[in-house]
C-alpha positions in Angstrom: 6.6 25.7 -0.5 10.1 24.3 -0.9 11.0 21.2 -2.8 8.0 19.3 -4.0 8.0 15.8 -5.6 5.6 13.2 -6.8 6.0 9.4 -6.5 4.1 6.5 -8.0 4.0 2.9 -6.7 2.4 -0.3 -7.9 2.1 -3.7 -6.2 0.1 -6.9 -7.0 -0.3 -10.2 -5.2 -1.8 -13.5 -6.1 -4.9 -14.5 -4.1 -5.1 -18.0 -2.5 -7.9 -19.7 -0.5 -7.4 -20.0 3.2 -5.1 -17.0 3.6 -5.8 -13.7 5.5 -6.6 -10.7 3.4 -5.2 -7.4 4.7 -5.3 -4.2 2.7 -4.4 -0.7 3.9 -3.6 -2.0 7.4 -7.2 -3.4 7.7 -8.2 -7.0 7.9 -10.8 -7.7 5.2 -13.4 -10.5 5.5 -12.6 -12.9 2.6 -12.1 -16.5 1.8 -8.9 -15.7 0.1 -5.8 -13.7 0.9 -2.5 -12.6 -0.6 0.4 -14.9 -1.2 3.5 -13.0 0.0 6.7 -13.0 2.1 5.2 -10.4 4.4 1.5 -10.0 5.3 0.9 -9.3 1.6 -0.7 -5.8 2.1 -0.5 -4.6 -1.5 -1.8 -1.2 -0.6 1.0 -0.5 1.9 3.6 -2.0 -0.5 2.5 0.3 -3.3 2.5 3.3 -0.9 6.1 2.4 0.3 7.3 2.3 -3.3 5.6 5.6 -4.2 7.1 7.3 -1.1 10.6 5.9 -1.7 10.4 6.8 -5.4 9.4 10.4 -4.6 12.4 10.8 -2.4 14.7 9.0 -4.9 15.5 6.4 -2.2 15.1 3.2 -4.2 12.2 0.8 -3.8 10.6 -1.5 -1.3 12.7 -4.5 -2.3 15.9 -2.5 -1.6 14.9 -1.6 1.9 12.8 -4.7 2.8 13.9 -7.6 0.6 11.6 -10.6 0.3 14.5 -13.0 0.8 15.3 -11.6 4.2 13.8 -13.7 7.0 13.5 -10.6 9.2 10.5 -9.6 7.1 8.8 -13.0 6.9 5.2 -12.5 7.8 5.8 -8.9 9.0 2.9 -6.6 9.5 3.3 -4.2 6.6 2.3 -1.2 8.8 5.8 -1.6 10.3 7.3 -1.2 6.8 5.3 1.9 6.1 6.3 3.4 9.5 9.9 2.7 8.7 9.5 4.2 5.2 8.0 7.4 6.6 10.8 7.6 9.2 13.4 7.3 6.4 11.8 10.1 4.5 11.7 12.3 7.6 15.4 11.6 8.2 16.0 12.9 4.7 13.9 16.0 5.4 10.8 14.9 3.5 7.2 15.2 4.7 4.2 13.4 3.1 1.8 16.0 1.7 -1.0 13.7 0.4 -1.5 10.2 -1.0 -4.0 8.5 -3.3 -4.4 4.7 -3.8 -6.5 2.7 -6.2 -7.2 -0.9 -5.4 -8.2 -3.2 -8.2 -10.0 -6.3 -6.8 -13.1 -8.1 -8.1 -14.2 -9.4 -4.7 -14.8 -8.9 -1.9 -16.2 -5.4 -2.4 -14.3 -2.9 -0.3 -16.9 -0.1 0.1 -17.3 -0.7 3.9 -13.5 -0.9 4.4 -12.4 2.2 2.5 -13.0 4.7 5.5 -11.1 2.4 7.8 -8.2 2.1 5.4 -8.2 5.9 4.9 -8.0 6.6 8.6 -5.3 3.9 9.2 -3.1 5.1 6.3 -3.5 8.7 7.2 -2.3 8.0 10.7 0.7 6.0 9.4 1.6 8.7 6.9 1.1 11.4 9.6 -1.2 13.4 7.3 -4.8 14.6 7.8 -7.5 12.0 6.8 -8.6 14.5 4.1 -5.2 14.2 2.5 -5.5 10.4 2.1 -7.7 9.0 -0.7 -8.6 5.3 -1.0 -10.5 4.1 -4.1 -11.6 0.6 -5.1 -12.3 -0.6 -8.6 -13.4 -3.8 -10.2 -11.8 -4.9 -13.4 -15.1 -6.0 -14.9 -14.1 -9.6 -15.2 -11.0 -8.9 -17.2 -7.4 -10.0 -16.5 -6.0 -11.5 -13.4 -7.8 -9.1 -11.0 -11.1 -9.5 -12.9 -10.8 -13.3 -12.8 -10.3 -13.1 -9.0 -6.7 -14.4 -9.2 -5.1 -11.4 -7.6 -5.2 -7.8 -6.4 -3.4 -4.9 -7.9 -2.8 -1.5 -6.3 -1.6 1.8 -7.7 -0.4 4.7 -5.4 0.5 8.3 -6.0 2.0 10.5 -3.4 3.4 14.0 -3.0 6.2 14.9 -0.6 7.6 18.3 0.4 10.9 19.3 1.9 
């Protein structure tokens, strides 16, 4: 199989009323959205970190710093495409990816298949190699109190 690596990523964002909520490249109907320099897509940010980590290429802040105005309000799908291109340049291919979104509300059950399809396309993997899970935090912590969203991502890459 060649060289095989695992990467892990994490991202979280505060939620605020009146902002757009975008997760996994999909617009989510919500009265609150992520406070961020970019579009605040915590799913894609966690995936970027997992991919970069697996290939030992740093982290998302190294490649797309939040103090660079070139990334102000950017669609995070652009960041994920660039990350995948960077991995390809280094000889890596994404094998599979798994994300867990921790968010009290809105419920994401109807959005998970859309996110799975969008992310698989961006990662250039089969839909069956992309897993999207959503969990509540049962009213505990910042996610449980509805103050924010947290995402964990695991990926495997091969060379």
